[in-house]
N, C-alpha and C positions, 0 to 999 in steps of 0.2 A: 093322584091329587091334582085337580084341575088348577091351571095357572101357575104351577110350580116351575121355576126356571130349570133349564136343561143343561146349563153350563156353569160349573163352579170351580173355584181355584182354592186349593189348600196350601197355605204358606206356613211352614214349620221347619226349623233348623234340624230337627231330629227325623231321620229317615223313617224310623219305625212309627212315629206318631203320624207323619204324613200318610203313610201307607194305611194305617188303621182308620184314620178319618176318611180317606178316599174310599176305602172298602165300605164304610158305614153309609156314605152318601150314595154310592152306586148300588150296593146290594140291598140296603135296608130302606132307602128313600127313593130308589129308582131314578137317580139323576143320570142322564144319558152320557155326559162328558164331565170328567173330573180331572183337572190339571193339577200339577204340583209345583211348588217353588220352595227352594231351600234358603233363600235370603230375601231381604227387603228389595234389593235391586232386581233380583230375578222376578219377584212378584210384580213390581212396577212394569218391567219389560213385558211380562206375560199379559198384563191388563192392557197395555198399549197395543200389543199384537192381536188381541182377541176382544174386540168391543162387545162381543156377545156374552162375556162373563157377567153374570148377574149378582153373584155373591162370592166373597172371599173370606176365608177364615184365617186369622193371624195369631200366631203364638206371641205372647208378650216378650219372649226372649229371642225372637227372630233376629238372626244376625243382620246388622246394619240398620235396625229400626231406631234405636236410641231415643226412646220416649214417645209419649202420646202426640207430640206436635207433628210428627210425620204422618200419623194416622189422620189428624185434623186436616193437613194439607191434601192428603189423598182424597178425603171426602169432598173437599172444595174442588179438586180437579175432576172428580168423577161423582157428581151429585146423585146419579141414579144407581150407583153401585152400593149394594148392601154389604156391610162389614160386620163380622162377628169375631170377637176375641175368644180364643180357646186356650186357656192357660192353666198351668198347675198351681198358680198362685191363688190362694184363698184369702185375699186381703181386701177389706172393704174399701180402703182408699184407692187401691188399684182399679177396682170396679168403677168407682165414682169418676176417677180420672179418665178412664176409657169412655164412659158415657158422655162426659163433658167434651171429649174429642169428637163426638158424633157417631159412635158405633151403634149398631142396631141390636147388639146383644153381647153378653159376657157369659161364657159357658165354662165352668170349672172342669178340668180333665177327669177329676175323680167322681163325677156324677155317675149314678147307675146308668146303664145303657138306655133303659126305657126313658129316663128323664132327659138324657142328652138328646135322644131322638125327638122327644116332645119339644125341647128347646129349639132345635133346628127347624122343625115343622112350623113353629110359631113365627120364627124370623122369615122363613120362606113364604109364609102366608101374608107377610107384610106387617107383622107386629114387632114390638121391642121386647127382648127377653132380658130380664134382670133376675139374677139369683137371689134366693131368699136371704142370704147372708147380708145383703145391703140394709135390711130392716133392723139388723142387730147393732144399735147405736153404741152398745157397750163393748163391742168387739175390739180387741187390742190389735195393733198392727203386727204382722208377722215379722219376726227377725229373719233376715235373709239366710242365715245359717240353718234355720229350722224349716225352710220351705222345701217341699218335695220329699220330706223324710217321713215315712209312715211308721207308726209305732208297732211294727210287725217284724217277725223274723223274715228277712229278705233273702235267705238262702234258698236257692233252687237246685234241683237235681239237673244233671246235664240234659236229660230227656225233657224236663219241663222247660228249660231254656230253649231247646230246639222247637218245641211245640208253640211256645209263646212267640218266638221269632217268626214262625210261619203264619201264625194267627194275625200278628201285627202287619204282616206283609199282604194281608187280604185273602189268605187261603181259607177255604171252608174246612170244616172238620173232616169231610171225606177226602179232600185234596191233601190235607196234612197226613191222614192215615196212609194214603197211597205213597206220599213222598218219603215217609219214615218207615213204611212197611210194618205198620202196627194196626190193630183193630180200631174202628171208629169209636167204639165205646171206651177204649183205652185213652184215646185222645181227649174225650170229655173228662175222664178222671184226672188226667194231667192238668187240664185247663182249670178245673175246679180247685185242685190242690195248689196250683201256682197262684191263682187269684187270691186264695186264702193267705198264702205265705206273704204276698206283697201287699195285702190289705186293699185290693182294688176291686172294681165292679164291672169293668168293661175293657175292650181291647185297646182303647186309646190311652187310658190311664195305665194299663199294663205295659204298653209300649214305652210310655214315659219313664216308668219305674225300671223297665228292662234296660233302657239306654244308660242308666246310671249304675248298673251293676257290672262288675268285671266279667269278661268272657271266660267261661270255664276252660281250664287248661286242656281238657280232652277234646274241646270243640275247635281249637285254633287250627285254621286251615281246612276245616270241614266245609263241604259245599252244602248250603241250604238254599234250594231253588226259590227264586222270587224275592229273597230277603234283601239282597244288595243291589238289585236292578229292577225295581218295580216298574211294570209297564204302565202306560197311560190307560186309565180305566174308562170303560164305557159300558152301556147296557149290553149284556151278552158276551162281554169279554171273558176269555178263558185264561188259564194259567199262563205265566210267562214262558216263552220258549227257552231252549237251552238243553244242556246235556241231561241224561237221566240222573236222578239223585243217587249219590253214593250210599251204601248201607252204613248208617250211623250206629254208634254203640247204643245198646239197650240200657 
């Protein structure tokens, strides 16, 4: 896509969500350099170090952000920087507050992958993306206790947990199959079943849901390559280095 920025920053307190978004930008949108930040202060420092960053995605629950006023100040400090909120919160007032703070888009994490990609393409092309829920004037505010809870059975098998962890870390189906020593077709079956169990449609929303689930007892201490130390991603980047994966339970 002509004119698309080649340097983006993903700011999210959840490692899995950061990795999932970074993979989406680099693999699906062809962004050359995707940096990551786990807190508001880290994000601000990264923007200061890299004036070439053209767009930053920010989770509403990013540690240290404390409300839309910090986003507004960041927009004043960096008027050419495009800012997109990517959040699990589907609350109309939250969207309106973010837009009033000057963001260029608000993307719910549970959007289907194709719609999420279209939203990012729209912002990268210079437009403002607003989710359809803003037009629902009868929508009731979400209770905080009800946010991020899908009306689905959230139980996953150990293998599904492993597959989703690697998927959220940016691994392709082929890389996951090689890491876990299973067939690529089996990986697809596990992904489909896990998405159905969590009630999600893409790797970003799966990562958010996975973050809130307890780690299976059988997986504690198991090595999952790339999950806990995602590399900086860029065009043509391969899997993270490190030791060979251990054979995990089937």
